[in-house]
N, C-alpha and C positions, 0 to 999 in steps of 0.2 A: 489760347489754353483752353482745355476740356474739363468739364466737371461732370461728376455723377449727381443728377438731381431727381432721379426715380430708381426705384428697384422694382422690377416687373417680374410677375410670374404667373404660374398657373397651378392651382391646387389640384394635386393629382387624384384626390378622392372624389372632389365634386366637378373638375372640369371649369370651374371659375377662374377667371383672370383676377389679378388684384396689382394694385400699384401702392407702393410705399414711398413717401416723400423722403428724400435724404436731407441730412443737415443743411447741404449747400442750397437746396431749393427753399428751404424755411427761412435761410438768411437773405434771400433776394427781395427786392422790392416788388410792389404789384406789377410795375412796368415790366421788370426783369421776368417775373414769372409769365406774365403773357406772351412775351417774346419766345420764352423757352418752350412753353406750352404750344405755341402756334407751330414752331419748328418741330417739335416732336410729333405732333398729330400729322403734319405734312409727310414726314418720313414714314409714320405708320400707315398713311394712305397709300403711299408709293408701295409699301411692302405688302398690303392688302391687295392691292391692284395686280401686283406680280404673282401672288399666289393664287389669286382668281384666275389670272391668265394661265397658270400651270395647271389648275384643276381642269379649265375648259379644253386645253390642249389634250390632257390625258383621257377625258370622255370622249373627244373627237377621235383620237388614235384608237381608242377600244372600240368605238363604232365603225371605224374604217377597218379594223382587224375583223370584226364580226362579219361585216359585209363581204370580206374576201374570203371568208370560210365557206 
């Protein structure tokens, strides 16, 4: 079973990220929260590494294209 434990977003005016705890999260024990947070942080780190790699690939591609001109 899956549950929504956070609502995440980015403030379009400031660019700041925010996290809002959902009722499911607030109903968890500390141990359940720890497990959920660990899993979510791991997932976000994987996404961060993926996006970082995409950025590096774009920069490398741009430099290669500049070199070929």
